[in-house]
Structure formats: structure tokens, C-alpha cells
N, C-alpha and C positions, 0 to 999 in steps of 0.2 A: 519571277517573284522578287519584289524589292527586299533589300536588307532592312532589318528591324532596328530603328534607332536604339542606342544603348539605354537611354532613359526609359523608353517604352518596354524594353526587355526586362529591366529591373522591376518596373511597376507590375507587369504581368506575372512575373515570378513571385513577387511579394504577395499578390492577391491569392495565389494558389498555395504558397507556403504557409499562410495562416491556417490552411486546412490540413497541414501536416503531410502533403504529398508532393509529387513532382508535377510540374506544369504540363498541361496538355491543351489542345485546341480542338475545335469542331468544324466540320464542313457544313455548308448551308443546304439542308434537305430535310423536310419533315413531312413528306407526302406519304411515306410508309413508315411504320414504326415497329419496335419490338418492346417487350416488357421486362423490366427489372423488378425482382422481388427478393427480399432478404428478411427472413423471420428473426434472425439475431438482432439486426438493427431496427426491425419493425418499420419497413418502408417499401412502398411500391410506386413505380412511375413508368411512363412510356418515354421512349427516346427514338430518334430517327434511325432507320435501318442503315447499317454501314458504320454507325458510330460505335465507340467502345466505352465500356465502363471499367475504369481503373479503381481497384479497391486498396485502400491503405488501412488494413485491419487494426494496426496498433493505435491509430489516431481516429478510428471510426469515421473515415472520410471516403467519399466516392467522388470521382472526377469523370465526367462524360465528355468524350472528345472523338475526333477522327484521327486515324493513324497519320494521315497526311499533314494535318496541322501540328500534331505532336512532333513530328520530324522537323517541320518548319521552325517551330519555336526552339527546338534543341539546336538547330543550326543558326540561330540568331536572325531568322526571317519572320516577317509578319504573318500571323495566321489569317486565314480567310474567313473564319467564322467564330462561333461562340465558344468560350471556355465556361463550362457549367460545373459547379462543385457543390457538394452537400456534406456537411460535417455534423456529427452528433456530439453533444456535450451535456452539461448539467448547469442548473442555476448557480450552484456553488462554484463550479469551475470557471464560469464567465463573470463571477463576482456580482451576481444579481439576486435580489430577493423576490422581485415581481417583474411583470412584463414592462412596466414603466421604466425600470432600470436599464432596459436594453438600449435606450437612446444614446447615452454616452458611450457605451461599448461599440455600437454600430459606427458612430462618428469616428471613434479611435481606429477601428480596423480598416475603415475605408479612407481615412484622411479627410473626410468631408465635414470639417468642423463648422463650415458656414451653412450647411444644409441641415434641415430639421427632418428627422424620420417621421413617417406617417403610419397610421394604423394599417395593418395588413391581415388578411385571413387567407391562408394557403393550406390546402389539403385538410380543411376542417380545423386548423390550428390558428390561434390568434397570436399576433406579434406586431413587430414594427418593421418597416422597410425604408430604405434610403437609396437615392439615386446618386450616381457619381459621373461627373464629366471633368476630366483633367486635360485641358488643352495643351499644357506643357508636356505631359507624358504622352498625349495622344490616345488616351483610352477613355472608355465610357462603360457603364454597367449599372447593376442594381444588386443590392444585398438585402436580405431579410433575416431576422432573428425571431424564431417562433417557439412558443411553449407548447410541447406536444404530449404532455401528460407524464406522470410519475416524476415530476420535477426535471424532466429532460428538455433539452433545447436543441433545435435544429437550426443551423446556419446555412442559408441557401444563397449562392452567389452566381452571378453571370457577368462576364466581362469580355470586351472585344475592343479592337481599335475603333475610333469614333465613327468612321465612315461605315464600317461593317455593322456596328450597333444600330446606327440609324437606318441602314438599308434593310436588314432582315434578322440580325442577331437578337434584337429586343423581342421580335415576334417569336423567335425560336425559344427564348427564355420563357415568355408568357405561355407558350404551348406546353413546354415541359412542366412548369409548376401547376398548370391546370390539371395535370394527371397525377400529381403527388397525393399520396394518402399515407397516414401514419397509424401504426398499431403498436400496442405494448410489445416490447421485445420478448422473445421466447425465454422462459425460465429466468426472468430478471425481476428483482425487487427494485425499488426506487434507486436510480443511479446516483441521486443526490446524497445518498448515504455512504458512498464510497469513502473508505478511510475512517468512517465514524463507528462509534459503538452502537450496535443495534439494541443490545440489552446487557445489563450486568446484574448478577445475582450474588448476594452475600447472605450469610446466616451465622449467628453466633455459635452454632454447633459445628461449623466447619473446622476441621483440624488442619493437618499438614498435607497439602495435596502432593501427589506423586506424578500422575499422568492424566490425560484426557483423551477421549475418543468419541467419534460421531458414528451413529448407526448408518448403514448403507441406505436405508429408506428415508433418511433425513428427519426422522421423527423424534430422536432423542440424542442427548449428550451424556456420556458416562464419565465420571471423575473418580479416580482412586484416591482415597483418604488413607494415608499410609498405615495408621493403626486401627481405623474404625470400619473400613469397608468401602463400598462403592456407592457414590451419590448418582442419582438419575435426575436429569432435567429434561423438560420438553425443549424442542428446538426453538420455541418461542420464549424461552427463559423462565418457564414455570418449574419450581422445585418440587419433585415428586417424593423423594425420600432417600434413606440410606439403608443399604443391605450388607450384612456381613455373612461370610460363608464358613461353614465348619471345616476345620483343617488348615485354612490359610492363616499363616502367622503374621504376615505383613503384606501390604498391597503396594506394588510398584507399577511397572508398565502394564498397559492394557491394550489389547488388540481385538478388533471386532470383525467378524466375517458376515457375509451377506445372509447366511442361513441362521444368524442369531448366535452362533457360537462365540464365546469370549475366552480370551487367554489372559492370565494374570501372572506377573512375576512375583515371587515370594522370597525375599532375601533372608528371612528368618529361617525358613525350612530349606533354603538353597534349591528351590524348585520352580517350575512353571506349571500352573494349574489350568485346566480347561473346564469351563462351565458350559454345558450343552444348552441348547434352546429350551429343553424341557426342565432345566434347573439342576440336573445331575452334575455333581462336582467330582472331578477325579484328578489325581496328579498325573501330568503328562510326561515330565522328564525331571532329572536331577534328584536331589535329596542328600547328596554327599559332598562334604568339603574336601578339596584336593586340587592337584595340579594336572591330573590326567584328563583325557577327553571324557566328557560326560559328568565330570565333577566341577564344582565351582569354588571360587574364593570365599573367604569368610563373610563378606558383605554382598555377595552376588547370588543370583542374578537380580539386578535392580532395574535395568533398562534393556529393551529389546525392540525389534521391529520386524514385521513380515515384509518380504520383498518378492523378488523374481521366483516364479514357480512355487510360491507359498513357503519358501524357506524361512526359517526363523533365525534371525541374526541376533545373538546375545552378547552384550559387552560384559566381559568377565575380568575382574581384577583379582589376581592371585598373589601369593607372596613371591612369585617369580616374575611378575610383570602383568602386562595387559594383553588380552587376546580377544578375538571374536570367535565364538563357537557357533557353528552353523548346523541347524537341525532341520529335518523334514517336518511337515505339519503333523505327522503322526508321532513325533517325539524321538525318531531315530537320529543319532549323531551322524553327520555327513563329513565334516571337516572342521578345522580350526585354523585361524591365522594369528600369528604373533604380530603385534604392532608396538609402536613406541608407547611408553607409559602415558596414561591419560588420567588426569585428576578430575573428579566430579564430572565424568563424561556423560554424553548423551549421543544417540545416533538415530539415523533415519535411513530408509532404503527407497530408491525410486523404482519405477516399473521395469527398468532395464537391468536391475540387479546391482547398481552401484550403491555402496554403503557410505554414508557421510557421518563423520564423527567430530564432535567438538568437545573441548575441555578447557578448564581455566588455565592450564599450562601450555596449551597449543597456540601457535601464532595465528593460525587460521583454521579452515575446515580441512580435515583429512578425508580424502576421497579414495575409496578402494573398489576395484572391479570385482565382478562376481567370482573370479578365480583367485582372489586374495591379493592381486597385484596392486600396490599403492600407485595411484594415478596422480595425486597431488597431495602435498603436505601443508600448504599454506593458502588454500583457495580463499579469496576474500580477505587476505591479510590486511590490506590497507583500510578496508571498511571496518574491520573488527578490532583495529588497534585501540588499546586502552579500554576495551569492554570486557565484561565477564560473562561468557556464554553459559546459559542454563539449560536450553532445550533447542531442538532443531526439527524442522519438518521440511519436506520436499514435495512439490506438486508434479503433475504429469508432464510439465514442460521443462522440468529440471531447475526451476526457480527454488531458491533456498530461503526459508524463514528461520531466523535465529533469534531466540528470546535471550535477552541480556538482563543483567541485574541493574544496569545503569543507563541504558540507551534505548529502551523500548524494544520492539521486535524489528530487527533489521532484515530487509529483503535484499537478496543478491540474485542476479541472473546466473545462468549456468556457467558463465565464465568467471564468476566471483565479483562482478562489478556491482556497486551499490545502486539499487533501484529506488529505495525509499525507506521510510520509517513508519511502522504501524503502532499506534498506541503512544501514550505520553507517559514517560517515567516521572515520578514525583517523590517528594521527600517523606511521605507517609506521616506527616504531622497531624493529619485529619483524614477521615474516611474519603476514599477517592471519588472524584467526579467522573462522569461518563467518559470512558476511554483512558483514564489514568490507571497505570499498572505499577505495582511495587516490586514483586519478585515473581516474574512469569516463569514457572518451572516446567510447563508442559504446553504443547501446541497440537492442534488437530485441525485438518481441513474438512469442510463439508464435502460430500461426494461430488458436487458440481464445481468445487473449487472457488465458490463465490463468497464463502464465509470462513473466517479463521476464528477458532475457539481457543481461548487462553485460560489456563488455570493459574491463578495468581495466589501464591502461598506467602504473601507478605504479611505485614502487621495486620492488615484488614483482608483476610482471605476472600476471594471472589472468583466467579467464573464470568468471563466477558466474551461476547460475540462481536467480532469486527467485520464490517463489510469490505469486500475486495472487488476489484475489477480486473480486466485482463492484464493491466500493468501493475496492478495491485498496490498501490500505497501512496504515501505522501512524498512528494518530491522535496527533499530536505533543503534544496536551494531555491525553491519556488518562493516568490514574494519577498526575497531577502534584499535589504538595502543597507549599504555601508554608510555609517553616519560619522566616521572619522574617530578621532581619539577623544578621550575624556581623562581628566586628571583628578587626583585626590582633592576633595573639598569642592568639586565642581558640580553644579546642577544644570542639566540640559533639558530642553523641551523637545518632544517628538510627537509623531502621530502614526497611529496604526490605521491603514486603509485597506480596502479589498485587494488592491494591487501590491502594496508593500506592507506586509503584516509581520515581518521579522526585521527589526532594526538592530544592527550590530555596532558596538563601540569597542575600542581597544585601549588598553592602558598597560604601562610597564610597572611591574611589582617586584618586590624582593622577598626572599624566603622569610617567613615569619610575620609579614605584614598582616594586620587584622583589618579586613575590608568589610564594609557594610554597603550593600547595594540596595537601593530603595526605588521602586517603580510605583508611582501614584497616578491613578486615573483622574482626569479632570472631572469636576462636578457635572453631573448630568450625562456622563458618557456611558455607552453600553459596553465599554472595554473592561474585560476581566484580565488584569495584568498577570504576566508570567515572566519570570526572569531566571536565567541560568548563567553560570560562569564556566567558560571553556579555557583549559590550559593550552599552552603553545603546541602540545603534541596532539591536540584535538580531543582530549579526554574531558568529559564534563565532570567538574570537581564539586560543584554546588548548584543547588536549584531551589526555587520556592515558587509556590503558586499563591496561596493565601497566607499572609502573615498572621501570627497569633494576635488576638484582640488586645492583649496586654501592651502591644507596641504603640498603640494609639493611632494606628493607620485606619484608613477607610475600609469598609467591607470589600474584600476581594483584592485589595492592594497587596503587592508582593515585596518581600524583603529577605535578602540573604544577610544574616546578622553575624557580625564579628567572626568571619571566616578567616582562618589562618592560611595564608598562601604557602603551598608546599615547597616552592622553589622560585628562584629568580627567573623572570621571563616576561614575554608579552602575553597578556590575558585578553580574552574576548568576552564581553558582556552581550548576551542575546536578550533583547527586550522584545517581547511578543505578547500574544494573548493566549489564554488557555485554549488548547485545541489547534492553534496555529491555522493551517489551511482548512481544517474541518469545521471551524466555527465562523461566525460572521460579525462578531463584535468589533467596533471601530471607535476611534476617538483619540483625543489628545492625552498626553501623559507627561509627567516630570520624572526624570531619572537622576538620582543622586549617587555619587561615589564618595565614600568617606573612608579614612584610614584611622579607625579607632575601635 
């Protein structure tokens, strides 16, 4: 077997890396076949016996190959057959609004800028296809981008060395795609809604929210209103009403069980109440202020979570410090753990019994094992620097969702690494647009983990449902373009595009400088400007979406007006659009920085 030229090796790897997986190859034989079917992805196809399907779950990618050619490519040798790959995405993620928009995207990913895509229909789905022959790299192939329903996109690719493509790899590709069929993925809503607000509900009667929970059957969302009772909303965002219960003095954390039982923390009576499915209310535990086990501090219990073996973990602040008291579901005290003092704390528990605590005085997330041993004190420290955490939730994979007062809902993986941001914080000068959140004090995940419910207790109280995917959020660096420096008194022109929708500018400022930053959309643009100011430590210090009409700007233009810089340093202006990755507005703008 001959050695693979380095330029061809790079080209083949690039073709597959677009799919998010490792490169593999295929051996030529399609006389007998086997069937691949995946309900989660919603795809079925046949492929030659002896070939393998490699799955890259995180990127929703499948690569069909033979073990022999995979080994050959790894060793820098030419494969003898076809590399076939299939990736699932969405219109939003590929930067398209309609099938016609696939043309430029296909040319970009294949490098075939001189070739024009042609209409294609594969597996009952319409789209565009483009052929590639690169004599310099020595490869040939075909790529197709298809609209497969629910605003989902399938990218189908076949590539081989030129001689193999002409001999039989093209026929193998055609045989494979002739067996493709697409169906809606199991238990999935439109994936084009990932990271977007599915609905938001506000009501002038809303008070101060404390917690939120979702029923196990997915039919309802319950929100505790600290003084008024429990609001019930349908899972589609319809408001059913408010109910108060005799005996409960205040409404804090709420937990829901499959059988319909509800548990509510009451910091006024220093107790936890249980509301049975038949509506009967009784005090489960507590009732006394003190420092001993089974008693609570003067403002506790306010927050708790159910975890491993249905233990009830309650965050308790007493005059002697902070502790977590652990109870059985029946109300019996099991143990307690003393921890470092926590101010305005919140906690969550994962299925393995680990308890996660956040507070405004903590550097990161405090992680505690089921035996009370502290496993980490500053999980996610770098991602949470400069933020004020208000609530925390954890999914079955150990991913953490942390609601903050100033940076949206931050998602961390189990190691504490930043995964993305959910929701857009704003300055609350006007009622929120879809996805904007002011003071997210509570979080809850739907049973299937695909929706994050947020209780926002800001100036305009609201309940918001945000769609998630397996990776769950907006990549905060996606679409970002460095535009260089800007000086006081300077106006610069820029453009928001599907590929570069966050433009960043830097300037040096002194403590006490009064800065005004204005972002105006060009006439006729679909752009909804959004501008924020980031200090040198990464903290967002100012933000604006829609400037007040009194400033004489256009509708939707943004302005941070006469903001006093807190200290000397390099500041970053982030010029973007409302919704960043989750919206499609594009167009030109003018950005002005003034010192006045």
C-alpha cells in the first residue's frame, strides 16, 4: 500500500473533521448489506457488510468505514475506498433560513467555490448537492445538505482518492444514499429552538419568586411566590392560577415527586411542609429555631433539594454558621454537615448524592459527597469570576446550570469547564424580549432534560422556558470577531453576519471616565443592536439593548449612556445583536465611543 501524500491526508482529515469525528475509510463491497437505525437521530440506512459505523454522539455525526481503511488513514496511507459521513444540525447552526441558503455553505465546507450546487432529493428530503474534484490534493467526492423536517439539517458527504472515486466509490456513495430515510427524532421538539426561549409568561400579579419545579409527567410547572402561594403553569406556558395553603407562612424551595406529592420550605415557621396528591397539607419537619439537629436558623429553611435515596438536603444558616441538614423523606433527621459560611446560598443534588452549593461569597461551586466530605471548594471558579450566583441546578450527566444576576445562566460541565450561556441578561429598562432575564432566582429541568425552566424575580417577574440540547447552550465564543481598538471620539462601521455576529472592540480607560457607547443599525437593516461593556477581569459592567426613545436614536438602537468606569484598565465593547447566536438579524451598524 502506497504512502498517502501529506496534502491528501490533510484534505481527507479536514473533510471528516467538519463532521466533528475522527477520519475513517471504507473498503469497496456492497453486494451484501446490514442496516443502521437510530431513533434518537431519526435515520435509517443500509451499508456494506463488514463496514463499521462510528458514532460521534456529541456532534450528532456518523462515519461509515472499514477497519482496514481506518487503520490505513491513521498510518498516513491511502484508503482503498469511500469515506462516508452523515451529520445532523439545524438551520440556525448552519446559518441558513431556507434551503437556498445552503449553496454558499456547501461551497465553503467543500472549498468548491467555482462549482455551483444543484438541487438534490435524498431520502425524501430536499436540498442541494455539490461535487468536488481537487487534483492538487488528489481527492474527489460529493456533499449534500438536506432539510429533513423540524428545521433540522442533514449533511451527507462521500470522499475518496480520485481514482477510487471514479472506479467504485461514487457508486458506493449513490448506493448508500439510495437507502437513506429520515424520521423525526424520538422525544424531540424542533432542534432549531436550541438555546431559544420557547415561551415566557408574565403577570402583573406575580410577586417575589422563590423556586420553580416541573412535574414528572411534564404537564405542569410550579413556581413558589414567597408571600402569596404557588403558581401553576401548563408546560406550554399557559397560566392556570395561584393557590395558597393553610398553615404555610412563606413559600421557599419546592420539590415534586412522581406520585404528585409536593414539599415546600417555610422560613417563617422554620419548617418543611408536605402537600399530598389529594391536597392534604401537613408539617413534615422542623418548627423550632435553634442550633441543634432538627432545629433551624432564624431565616431557615429557605432552600433544599432532594437527592440520593430521597434524602432531603437543607441549607441552614444559624447564628453559629452554615450547615446542611440531611433528612429522610419521612422527615427523620439523619445527619448534618458543617460547611464554610455561605451568603444567599442555593444548592442542588445529583443522582449520585453529590450536593452542590453556590453563594455570593464563594469563589466557585462547593461540591460535597453524600458522606459530607468536601470534594471541591471552587468548581468552575474561572467561569464564575465576577458573577453573582442566585440558583443552581444539575442534570443527570453532572452538568451544572448556575443562574447569575449579571451573566445569564452559566452552564458548566462536571469538571467545572464553561460550556455556554443560556438566556440573555439585560438592564431591565423595559419589559424583556424573549430570552432576556433580569434576576433568575430559580431553575428546574424538565424530566427529559430538554427544557430549562427559569423563574425570574427581577423588575418584570416572569417564567421562561429555554430549549436545550445534549450540549445545552450557546457557545460564548462562537461567531466572535476581534475588530481591534477604538478610541474616545471615534466612530467605526461594522457588520453583523451569520458567521460573525459578535464584534469586539477594546479601549483603554481611566477610573472615573464617563463613557457613552452607541450602536446604530443601518437604515433598512434587520439588525437589533445589543451592546455591552466588559472590564479587564471579564466582568460585564454595563449593558443595553434598546435605548430610551428620549435619546433620539432609532427603534432598537442601543446605547450605554454616561457610564462611569470603575477603574483604570483595558475595556472590551461587545457589539452584537439581541439573542446573539439564537437570532438571525444581520446588517451594518455604526459604533461610537465618547468620553462625556
